[in-house]
C-alpha positions as CSV (number, residue, x, y, z in Angstrom):
1,K,1.7,-35.2,-27.7
2,M,4.9,-34.9,-29.8
3,D,4.2,-31.1,-30.7
4,V,2.2,-28.7,-29.0
5,L,1.5,-24.8,-28.7
6,L,2.6,-23.2,-25.7
7,P,-0.9,-22.5,-24.1
8,D,-1.7,-26.4,-24.7
9,C,1.3,-27.1,-22.8
10,K,0.3,-25.2,-19.9
11,T,-3.1,-26.8,-20.2
12,E,-1.7,-30.2,-19.9
13,I,0.8,-29.3,-17.2
14,G,-2.6,-28.4,-15.4
15,E,-0.9,-26.0,-12.8
16,R,-2.8,-23.0,-12.5
17,N,0.0,-20.9,-11.1
18,L,2.6,-21.3,-13.9
19,T,3.0,-18.5,-16.3
20,E,3.6,-18.7,-19.8
21,V,7.2,-17.4,-19.0
22,H,7.4,-20.4,-16.6
23,V,6.3,-23.2,-18.9
24,Q,8.5,-21.8,-21.7
25,A,11.5,-21.7,-19.4
26,M,10.7,-25.5,-18.5
27,I,10.5,-26.4,-22.1
28,R,13.6,-24.6,-23.2
29,E,15.6,-26.8,-20.4
30,M,14.2,-29.9,-22.0
31,E,16.5,-31.8,-24.3
32,G,15.4,-32.9,-27.6
33,V,12.8,-30.2,-28.3
34,E,13.1,-27.3,-30.6
35,E,10.4,-24.1,-31.1
36,A,9.1,-22.7,-34.5
37,R,6.0,-20.8,-34.8
38,G,5.3,-21.2,-31.4
39,L,5.1,-24.8,-31.6
40,W,7.3,-26.9,-29.7
41,M,8.4,-30.4,-31.2
42,A,10.3,-33.2,-30.3
43,T,13.7,-33.4,-32.7
44,K,13.6,-37.1,-32.7
45,T,10.6,-39.4,-32.3
46,G,12.3,-42.9,-32.5
47,N,11.7,-43.2,-36.2
48,P,15.4,-43.2,-37.6
49,K,14.0,-43.0,-41.0
50,L,12.1,-39.8,-40.5
51,D,14.3,-37.9,-37.6
52,A,17.2,-37.2,-39.9
53,F,14.5,-35.2,-41.8
54,R,12.6,-33.4,-38.9
55,P,15.4,-30.4,-38.6
56,V,15.0,-29.6,-42.3
57,V,11.1,-29.2,-41.7
58,I,11.7,-27.4,-38.6
59,K,14.1,-24.9,-40.5
60,L,11.5,-24.3,-43.5
61,M,8.8,-23.8,-41.0
62,R,11.2,-20.9,-39.6
63,E,11.8,-19.3,-43.2
64,R,8.4,-19.8,-44.7
65,F,4.7,-19.9,-44.6
66,S,3.9,-22.7,-46.9
67,V,5.7,-25.3,-48.9
68,T,4.8,-27.8,-51.8
69,R,5.7,-31.3,-51.8
70,D,8.6,-31.0,-54.5
71,E,9.8,-28.0,-52.7
72,L,10.1,-30.0,-49.5
73,V,11.7,-32.8,-51.4
74,T,14.3,-30.6,-53.1
75,E,15.0,-29.2,-49.8
76,F,15.8,-32.4,-48.2
77,I,18.0,-33.3,-51.2
78,A,20.1,-30.1,-50.6
79,A,20.5,-30.6,-47.0
80,L,21.0,-34.0,-46.8
81,G,22.1,-35.2,-50.2
82,S,19.3,-37.5,-51.4
83,C,15.8,-38.2,-50.1
84,P,15.1,-41.9,-49.8
85,L,11.8,-41.2,-48.3
86,T,8.6,-43.2,-49.9
87,D,5.4,-41.1,-51.0
88,V,3.7,-42.1,-47.7
89,Q,6.5,-41.1,-45.6
90,I,6.9,-37.8,-47.2
91,R,3.0,-37.3,-46.6
92,T,3.2,-38.5,-43.0
93,L,6.0,-35.7,-42.2
94,M,3.8,-33.2,-44.0
95,R,1.0,-34.2,-41.9
96,Q,3.2,-33.6,-38.7
97,Y,3.9,-29.8,-39.6
98,C,1.5,-28.7,-42.3
99,L,-2.3,-28.3,-43.0
100,R,-3.3,-28.6,-46.9
101,D,-4.0,-25.1,-48.2
102,T,-7.6,-25.0,-49.1
103,S,-6.9,-23.1,-52.3
104,N,-5.9,-26.2,-54.3
105,S,-2.6,-24.5,-54.8
106,G,-0.7,-27.8,-53.9
107,K,0.9,-25.8,-51.1
108,F,0.8,-27.0,-47.5
109,N,0.8,-24.3,-44.8
110,F,3.0,-24.7,-42.0
111,K,1.2,-25.2,-38.3
112,G,1.6,-23.0,-35.5
113,E,1.4,-19.2,-35.1
114,L,1.8,-16.7,-38.1
115,A,5.1,-14.9,-36.5
116,M,6.9,-14.0,-39.8
């Protein structure tokens, strides 16, 4: 898995004597991971077309509860100067970080714990 919540990480490690504090310390020492909303994410996945946009999404996760597709594109343009991603690539990123809001508002709620 590329993105996991802390309790899931502890389960995956499978060591019963580790506390969340131990697991957090281990993850913080790893290179190429960032935390937002209790979700630890790889900053790079090996897909250079999408990796440049991941920091923008992670930043938004820290600032907002939800985002629309258009807001996401606007943020990409503001941060990176352009958004050459196809619609499929944008949806791929959104699926990694968001769940569709069931109210049909066009918004996507960020995954992770609500700590805002």
